[in-house]
C-alpha positions as CSV (number, residue, x, y, z in Angstrom):
1,M,-15.8,41.9,-62.1
2,S,-14.2,45.0,-60.6
3,V,-10.8,45.8,-60.4
4,F,-11.6,45.6,-56.7
5,Q,-13.4,42.4,-57.0
6,I,-10.3,40.6,-58.6
7,L,-7.7,42.4,-56.1
8,M,-10.2,40.7,-53.2
9,L,-10.3,37.4,-55.1
10,A,-6.4,37.3,-55.0
11,V,-5.8,38.7,-51.9
12,T,-8.2,35.9,-50.5
13,A,-7.0,33.0,-52.9
14,F,-3.0,34.3,-51.3
15,F,-4.0,33.9,-47.7
16,A,-6.0,30.3,-48.3
17,Y,-2.5,29.4,-50.1
18,K,-0.6,30.4,-46.8
19,V,-3.0,28.6,-44.8
20,Y,-2.8,25.3,-46.9
21,E,0.8,25.6,-46.5
22,H,0.9,26.1,-43.0
23,I,-1.6,23.4,-42.5
24,N,0.6,20.9,-44.5
25,T,3.8,21.8,-42.0
26,L,1.8,21.0,-39.2
27,E,2.7,17.3,-37.1
28,D,0.0,15.4,-35.4
29,P,0.9,15.5,-31.9
30,P,2.4,12.4,-30.4
31,E,0.1,9.9,-29.1
32,P,-0.4,10.1,-25.2
33,K,1.2,6.8,-23.5
34,P,-1.4,5.8,-21.4
35,S,-0.6,5.7,-17.2
36,R,-0.8,2.4,-15.6
37,D,-4.1,3.8,-13.5
38,S,-6.1,4.1,-17.3
39,L,-5.1,1.1,-17.7
40,S,-6.5,-0.7,-14.8
41,S,-9.6,-1.9,-15.4
42,F,-8.4,-3.4,-18.4
43,D,-4.8,-5.0,-17.7
44,P,-4.9,-8.0,-15.4
45,E,-1.6,-7.7,-14.4
46,I,-2.5,-4.3,-13.1
47,L,-5.7,-5.6,-11.4
48,M,-3.2,-7.8,-9.4
49,E,-1.1,-5.4,-8.4
50,K,-3.8,-3.5,-6.9
51,A,-4.9,-6.5,-5.3
52,D,-1.9,-7.0,-3.4
53,E,-1.8,-3.6,-2.4
54,A,-5.3,-4.0,-0.9
55,V,-4.3,-7.1,0.8
56,T,-1.3,-5.0,2.6
57,Q,-3.9,-2.6,3.6
58,N,-6.3,-6.0,5.0
59,D,-9.0,-4.4,2.4
60,F,-10.1,-8.6,1.4
61,K,-13.0,-7.7,-0.2
62,R,-11.8,-5.1,-2.2
63,A,-8.9,-7.3,-3.3
64,A,-11.2,-10.4,-3.9
65,A,-13.5,-7.8,-6.2
66,L,-10.3,-6.7,-7.8
67,L,-8.5,-10.7,-8.8
68,Q,-12.0,-11.5,-9.7
69,E,-12.3,-9.0,-12.6
70,A,-8.4,-10.0,-13.0
71,Q,-10.2,-14.0,-13.4
72,V,-12.6,-12.9,-16.0
73,K,-10.0,-11.0,-17.8
74,A,-7.4,-14.1,-17.9
75,P,-9.0,-16.7,-16.8
76,Q,-6.3,-19.2,-17.4
77,N,-3.5,-16.9,-15.4
78,T,-3.1,-19.3,-12.2
79,E,-1.2,-17.0,-10.5
80,I,-4.8,-14.7,-10.4
81,L,-6.4,-17.8,-9.4
82,N,-4.0,-19.1,-6.2
83,K,-4.4,-15.3,-5.3
84,L,-8.0,-15.5,-5.6
85,G,-8.5,-18.7,-3.3
86,F,-6.2,-17.4,-0.8
87,V,-8.5,-13.7,-0.4
88,L,-11.6,-15.8,-0.7
89,A,-10.2,-18.5,2.2
90,H,-9.6,-15.1,4.2
91,N,-12.9,-13.7,3.9
92,A,-14.5,-17.0,5.0
93,D,-15.8,-18.4,1.8
94,L,-13.9,-21.3,2.3
95,Q,-16.0,-23.3,-0.4
96,A,-15.3,-20.7,-3.2
97,A,-12.2,-20.8,-2.3
98,I,-11.9,-24.4,-2.9
99,E,-13.8,-24.6,-6.0
100,T,-10.9,-21.5,-7.5
101,Y,-8.0,-23.9,-6.0
102,L,-9.5,-26.6,-8.7
103,K,-10.0,-24.3,-11.6
104,S,-6.0,-23.5,-11.1
105,L,-5.2,-27.2,-10.2
106,A,-7.1,-28.2,-13.6
107,I,-4.7,-25.4,-15.4
108,D,-1.6,-26.6,-13.9
109,E,-1.6,-30.0,-12.0
110,S,2.4,-29.7,-10.6
111,D,1.7,-26.4,-8.6
112,D,2.3,-28.3,-4.8
113,V,1.5,-24.6,-3.7
114,A,-1.8,-24.7,-4.6
115,H,-2.3,-28.9,-3.6
116,N,-1.0,-27.4,-0.4
117,A,-3.4,-24.3,-0.2
118,I,-6.2,-26.7,-1.3
119,A,-5.5,-29.3,1.8
120,S,-5.5,-26.7,4.3
121,L,-8.7,-25.9,2.8
122,Y,-9.9,-29.4,2.9
123,R,-8.3,-29.8,6.5
124,R,-10.7,-26.8,7.7
125,T,-13.9,-28.2,6.4
126,S,-13.0,-31.6,8.0
127,E,-12.3,-33.5,4.3
128,F,-9.7,-35.4,6.1
129,E,-8.9,-37.6,3.4
130,K,-9.0,-35.4,0.2
131,A,-6.6,-32.8,2.4
132,R,-4.7,-36.1,2.9
133,Q,-4.4,-36.8,-0.8
134,H,-3.3,-33.1,-2.0
135,Y,-0.6,-33.4,0.7
136,E,0.8,-36.5,-0.6
137,R,0.6,-34.8,-3.8
138,A,2.1,-31.7,-3.1
139,L,5.1,-33.7,-1.8
140,E,5.2,-36.4,-5.1
141,I,5.8,-32.7,-6.3
142,D,8.1,-31.0,-4.4
143,D,9.6,-33.1,-1.3
144,A,12.1,-30.5,0.4
145,Y,9.0,-28.5,1.1
146,E,9.1,-28.3,5.0
147,I,5.8,-26.3,5.0
148,T,4.0,-29.1,3.5
149,Y,5.3,-31.6,5.7
150,Y,4.6,-29.4,8.9
151,N,1.1,-28.7,7.3
152,F,0.9,-32.7,6.7
153,A,1.9,-33.4,10.4
154,N,-1.3,-31.0,11.6
155,L,-3.8,-33.0,9.5
156,L,-2.4,-36.0,10.8
157,V,-2.4,-35.4,14.3
158,Q,-6.1,-34.1,13.4
159,M,-7.2,-37.9,12.3
160,G,-5.8,-39.4,15.5
161,E,-2.3,-40.7,13.5
162,K,0.7,-39.5,15.7
163,E,3.1,-41.6,14.9
164,Q,2.9,-40.7,11.1
165,A,2.7,-36.9,12.6
166,V,6.2,-37.5,14.4
167,E,7.6,-38.5,11.2
168,M,5.9,-35.4,9.2
169,Y,7.7,-33.0,12.1
170,E,10.8,-34.3,11.8
171,K,10.9,-34.3,8.5
172,A,10.0,-30.6,8.5
173,L,12.7,-30.1,10.9
174,E,15.2,-32.5,8.6
175,L,14.9,-29.4,6.3
176,K,14.5,-26.3,8.1
177,S,16.4,-27.4,11.6
178,D,15.2,-24.0,13.0
179,F,11.2,-24.5,12.2
180,S,10.2,-23.4,15.9
181,E,6.8,-24.3,14.9
182,A,7.5,-28.0,13.9
183,A,9.9,-28.2,17.2
184,E,6.9,-27.5,19.2
185,E,4.5,-29.7,18.0
186,L,6.4,-32.1,18.2
187,A,7.5,-32.0,21.7
188,K,4.0,-31.6,22.4
189,L,3.5,-34.9,20.6
190,R,6.0,-36.7,22.7
191,E,4.7,-35.4,26.0
């Protein structure tokens, strides 16, 4: 080996050593935190938020799609199921809405709001006895919710049971004295 080749080998080794030192002093950049948008297709909570936004924009079809995706990812989440039931009912898919509320109630039988919602759907599909059972169950769970009494009274009127309807409207007004809809319906029955 010539002196020139030895000199070039030494210079190359020196630079290789300096590159090695530099690489060892570098730190890995911090992992970027995912934004809420980048998580949306994976996080049921964010899908629910986007569905809520869609509802406020009256885009119920988009809301239903988002909630259905969220429900697949979190099948035991009653909040998702109840919101999906509401959206399906708004889209006039009453049978799917009923099935969705039934899934929710299978997870949490003590959800008076779900009982109230499914009772209203049964009322709309003229399944009055099923509606009555769910209103009664809702009242067993929470007997201080004036909306349940009001809705139950509306069912009873539809079923021709006006005396019981009067009692229900009166109870709704006991709980909320300025409940104008209940007062109007009660006045109609007393005419």
